[in-house]
N, CA, C and O of each residue as an XYZ file, in Angstrom:
272
protein
N     -22.719     -0.909     -6.249
C     -22.161      0.379     -6.624
C     -22.522      0.644     -8.086
O     -22.299     -0.215     -8.939
N     -23.073      1.813     -8.382
C     -23.413      2.121     -9.772
C     -22.156      2.238    -10.629
O     -21.109      2.701    -10.177
N     -22.293      1.812    -11.858
C     -21.158      1.852    -12.785
C     -21.461      2.819    -13.911
O     -22.620      3.114    -14.205
N     -20.408      3.306    -14.531
C     -20.555      4.233    -15.637
C     -19.702      3.740    -16.792
O     -18.557      3.332    -16.596
N     -20.252      3.776    -17.987
C     -19.519      3.360    -19.179
C     -18.563      4.472    -19.569
O     -18.910      5.651    -19.500
N     -17.354      4.095    -19.981
C     -16.312      5.048    -20.317
C     -15.708      4.677    -21.666
O     -15.432      3.506    -21.930
N     -15.507      5.659    -22.501
C     -14.849      5.452    -23.786
C     -13.505      6.151    -23.749
O     -13.414      7.316    -23.364
N     -12.453      5.435    -24.153
C     -11.100      5.997    -24.162
C     -10.574      6.062    -25.581
O     -10.761      5.142    -26.377
N      -9.920      7.153    -25.876
C      -9.193      7.283    -27.130
C      -7.720      7.301    -26.764
O      -7.246      8.209    -26.081
N      -7.004      6.285    -27.228
C      -5.599      6.139    -26.864
C      -4.704      6.266    -28.082
O      -5.097      5.955    -29.206
N      -3.491      6.732    -27.828
C      -2.479      6.763    -28.888
C      -2.003      5.343    -29.141
O      -2.165      4.464    -28.294
N      -1.420      5.123    -30.304
C      -1.027      3.779    -30.715
C      -0.063      3.140    -29.709
O      -0.201      1.956    -29.399
N       0.901      3.896    -29.199
C       1.858      3.312    -28.250
C       1.173      2.921    -26.939
O       1.581      1.959    -26.287
N       0.142      3.661    -26.555
C      -0.623      3.305    -25.363
C      -1.401      2.017    -25.586
O      -1.494      1.178    -24.690
N      -1.951      1.865    -26.760
C      -2.696      0.658    -27.109
C      -1.774     -0.554    -27.083
O      -2.136     -1.604    -26.552
N      -0.588     -0.410    -27.653
C       0.379     -1.506    -27.670
C       0.753     -1.886    -26.241
O       0.798     -3.069    -25.904
N       1.024     -0.882    -25.397
C       1.393     -1.150    -24.010
C       0.242     -1.838    -23.280
O       0.453     -2.809    -22.553
N      -0.970     -1.333    -23.478
C      -2.136     -1.897    -22.815
C      -2.336     -3.358    -23.203
O      -2.619     -4.199    -22.349
N      -2.192     -3.654    -24.470
C      -2.342     -5.038    -24.928
C      -1.210     -5.922    -24.412
O      -1.410     -7.120    -24.207
N      -0.031     -5.352    -24.199
C       1.082     -6.147    -23.662
C       0.840     -6.504    -22.193
O       1.403     -7.478    -21.694
N       0.016     -5.731    -21.504
C      -0.307     -5.985    -20.097
C      -1.564     -6.836    -19.932
O      -1.942     -7.180    -18.812
N      -2.202     -7.170    -21.033
C      -3.453     -7.908    -21.003
C      -3.199     -9.354    -21.387
O      -2.671     -9.640    -22.462
N      -3.581    -10.268    -20.496
C      -3.457    -11.686    -20.839
C      -4.842    -12.223    -21.214
O      -5.838    -11.513    -21.078
N      -4.907    -13.462    -21.679
C      -6.203    -13.985    -22.152
C      -7.307    -13.984    -21.094
O      -8.484    -13.895    -21.443
N      -6.950    -14.082    -19.803
C      -7.971    -14.116    -18.761
C      -8.376    -12.726    -18.294
O      -9.329    -12.585    -17.528
N      -7.667    -11.700    -18.743
C      -7.902    -10.350    -18.259
C      -8.286     -9.441    -19.428
O      -7.546     -9.338    -20.406
N      -9.422     -8.796    -19.324
C      -9.863     -7.888    -20.373
C      -9.152     -6.547    -20.229
O      -8.617     -6.231    -19.166
N      -9.149     -5.773    -21.291
C      -8.542     -4.442    -21.278
C      -9.225     -3.580    -20.217
O      -8.556     -2.820    -19.516
N     -10.530     -3.689    -20.094
C     -11.239     -2.894    -19.087
C     -10.767     -3.240    -17.680
O     -10.707     -2.357    -16.824
N     -10.435     -4.483    -17.421
C      -9.937     -4.887    -16.103
C      -8.560     -4.281    -15.840
O      -8.260     -3.884    -14.714
N      -7.728     -4.210    -16.871
C      -6.403     -3.598    -16.712
C      -6.551     -2.118    -16.369
O      -5.852     -1.608    -15.494
N      -7.455     -1.434    -17.055
C      -7.685     -0.008    -16.790
C      -8.216      0.180    -15.373
O      -7.769      1.078    -14.659
N      -9.163     -0.656    -14.960
C      -9.685     -0.566    -13.586
C      -8.570     -0.797    -12.567
O      -8.495     -0.089    -11.563
N      -7.705     -1.783    -12.817
C      -6.594     -2.057    -11.898
C      -5.625     -0.882    -11.823
O      -5.127     -0.559    -10.744
N      -5.353     -0.241    -12.957
C      -4.485      0.936    -12.959
C      -5.082      2.058    -12.111
O      -4.374      2.716    -11.348
N      -6.385      2.270    -12.251
C      -7.046      3.313    -11.474
C      -7.023      2.969     -9.987
O      -6.744      3.830     -9.152
N      -7.317      1.710     -9.654
C      -7.280      1.302     -8.244
C      -5.887      1.476     -7.654
O      -5.740      1.957     -6.531
N      -4.855      1.081     -8.418
C      -3.471      1.225     -7.940
C      -3.142      2.689     -7.673
O      -2.535      3.012     -6.651
N      -3.532      3.566     -8.572
C      -3.273      4.999     -8.410
C      -4.023      5.552     -7.205
O      -3.468      6.337     -6.437
N      -5.260      5.155     -7.038
C      -6.041      5.610     -5.894
C      -5.412      5.130     -4.589
O      -5.341      5.878     -3.615
N      -4.964      3.893     -4.576
C      -4.331      3.331     -3.384
C      -3.028      4.052     -3.070
O      -2.735      4.350     -1.912
N      -2.250      4.329     -4.109
C      -0.981      5.035     -3.931
C      -1.214      6.429     -3.357
O      -0.511      6.847     -2.437
N      -2.189      7.142     -3.889
C      -2.495      8.481     -3.390
C      -2.999      8.435     -1.954
O      -2.675      9.308     -1.148
N      -3.790      7.419     -1.635
C      -4.302      7.273     -0.280
C      -3.155      7.014      0.702
O      -3.113      7.601      1.783
N      -2.220      6.124      0.316
C      -1.064      5.850      1.176
C      -0.179      7.074      1.311
O       0.350      7.345      2.389
N      -0.013      7.820      0.217
C       0.821      9.014      0.251
C       0.212     10.054      1.180
O       0.926     10.694      1.952
N      -1.108     10.227      1.110
C      -1.783     11.183      1.973
C      -1.635     10.767      3.433
O      -1.419     11.616      4.297
N      -1.749      9.473      3.715
C      -1.592      8.978      5.082
C      -0.164      9.201      5.564
O       0.045      9.578      6.717
N       0.820      8.975      4.700
C       2.218      9.182      5.066
C       2.505     10.661      5.302
O       3.262     11.004      6.210
N       1.919     11.532      4.505
C       2.134     12.975      4.672
C       1.628     13.434      6.033
O       2.300     14.210      6.713
N       0.461     12.969      6.434
C      -0.066     13.381      7.735
C       0.752     12.763      8.858
O       0.934     13.395      9.899
N       1.247     11.553      8.676
C       2.095     10.913      9.681
C       3.427     11.630      9.784
O       3.927     11.857     10.886
N       4.001     11.986      8.659
C       5.295     12.663      8.657
C       5.220     14.019      9.336
O       6.192     14.449      9.958
N       4.096     14.696      9.231
C       3.947     15.988      9.863
C       4.089     15.841     11.383
O       4.723     16.674     12.031
N       3.509     14.802     11.939
C       3.609     14.575     13.376
C       4.967     14.010     13.750
O       5.493     14.323     14.818
N       5.545     13.182     12.884
C       6.861     12.617     13.158
C       7.918     13.706     13.260
O       8.864     13.582     14.038
N       7.766     14.770     12.480
C       8.730     15.862     12.511
C       8.811     16.446     13.920
O       9.896     16.759     14.409
N       7.665     16.587     14.561
C       7.643     17.135     15.922
C       8.160     16.114     16.934
O       8.882     16.464     17.868
N       7.786     14.859     16.742
C       8.159     13.832     17.708
C       9.621     13.427     17.608
O      10.230     13.077     18.620
N      10.193     13.465     16.421
C      11.531     12.928     16.222
C      12.633     13.862     16.708
O      13.766     13.419     16.901
N      12.334     15.128     16.908
C      13.374     16.062     17.325
C      12.846     16.932     18.478
O      12.440     18.074     18.263
N      12.855     16.385     19.697
C      12.274     17.132     20.816
C      13.085     18.352     21.218
O      12.567     19.217     21.923
N      14.347     18.451     20.791
C      15.202     19.562     21.179
C      15.074     20.762     20.243
O      15.618     21.832     20.516
N      14.355     20.576     19.145
C      14.220     21.664     18.168
C      13.346     22.758     18.757
O      12.339     22.475     19.405
N      13.732     24.002     18.531
C      12.990     25.144     19.045
C      11.900     25.519     18.046
O      12.193     25.981     16.943
N      10.652     25.320     18.432
C       9.527     25.668     17.574
C       8.939     26.979     18.060
O       8.510     27.082     19.209
N       8.916     27.962     17.207
C       8.288     29.225     17.587
C       7.059     29.429     16.697
O       7.148     29.379     15.470
N       5.956     29.652     17.317
C       4.703     29.810     16.581
C       4.200     31.208     16.702
O       3.151     31.536     16.148
Protein backbone atom coordinates (compact mmCIF):
# COMPACT_ATOMS: atom_id res chain seq x y z
CA UNK A 1 0.00 0.00 0.00
CA UNK A 2 1.47 3.39 -0.93
CA UNK A 3 2.23 5.68 1.97
CA UNK A 4 2.17 9.43 2.23
CA UNK A 5 4.25 11.61 4.53
CA UNK A 6 2.21 13.87 6.81
CA UNK A 7 3.25 16.87 8.87
CA UNK A 8 1.16 17.85 11.89
CA UNK A 9 1.14 21.09 13.79
CA UNK A 10 -0.22 20.47 17.26
CA UNK A 11 -1.05 22.69 20.20
CA UNK A 12 1.08 22.24 23.30
CA UNK A 13 -1.62 20.35 25.23
CA UNK A 14 -2.02 17.95 22.30
CA UNK A 15 1.72 17.34 22.25
CA UNK A 16 1.74 16.62 25.99
CA UNK A 17 -1.19 14.20 25.62
CA UNK A 18 0.42 12.49 22.63
CA UNK A 19 3.69 12.00 24.48
CA UNK A 20 1.80 10.64 27.51
CA UNK A 21 0.32 7.94 25.23
CA UNK A 22 3.69 7.08 23.70
CA UNK A 23 5.89 4.48 25.35
CA UNK A 24 9.51 3.71 24.45
CA UNK A 25 8.51 0.92 22.03
CA UNK A 26 5.89 3.01 20.25
CA UNK A 27 6.69 6.03 18.10
CA UNK A 28 4.44 9.09 17.92
CA UNK A 29 3.62 8.21 14.31
CA UNK A 30 2.37 4.78 15.44
CA UNK A 31 0.08 6.41 18.02
CA UNK A 32 -1.37 8.70 15.35
CA UNK A 33 -1.88 5.75 12.98
CA UNK A 34 -3.61 3.79 15.77
CA UNK A 35 -5.91 6.74 16.51
CA UNK A 36 -6.88 6.94 12.85
CA UNK A 37 -7.46 3.18 12.62
CA UNK A 38 -9.60 3.25 15.78
CA UNK A 39 -11.72 6.09 14.38
CA UNK A 40 -12.12 4.35 11.04
CA UNK A 41 -13.13 1.13 12.78
CA UNK A 42 -15.61 2.96 15.00
CA UNK A 43 -17.22 4.68 12.01
CA UNK A 44 -17.38 1.39 10.13
CA UNK A 45 -19.10 -0.34 13.08
CA UNK A 46 -21.46 2.60 13.52
CA UNK A 47 -22.43 2.49 9.84
CA UNK A 48 -23.03 -1.27 10.09
CA UNK A 49 -25.16 -0.78 13.22
CA UNK A 50 -27.19 1.99 11.56
CA UNK A 51 -28.09 -0.24 8.63
CA UNK A 52 -28.89 -3.12 11.00
CA UNK A 53 -31.03 -0.91 13.21
CA UNK A 54 -33.05 0.24 10.22
CA UNK A 55 -34.10 -3.36 9.55
CA UNK A 56 -34.50 -4.18 13.24
CA UNK A 57 -37.08 -1.40 13.55
CA UNK A 58 -39.30 -3.22 11.07
CA UNK A 59 -38.63 -6.68 12.47
CA UNK A 60 -38.98 -5.84 16.16
CA UNK A 61 -42.51 -4.45 15.98
CA UNK A 62 -44.65 -6.47 13.56
CA UNK A 63 -47.89 -4.89 14.83
CA UNK A 64 -46.86 -1.34 13.93
CA UNK A 65 -48.84 0.17 11.07
CA UNK A 66 -46.46 1.30 8.33
CA UNK A 67 -47.97 3.50 5.68
CA UNK A 68 -45.83 4.31 2.68
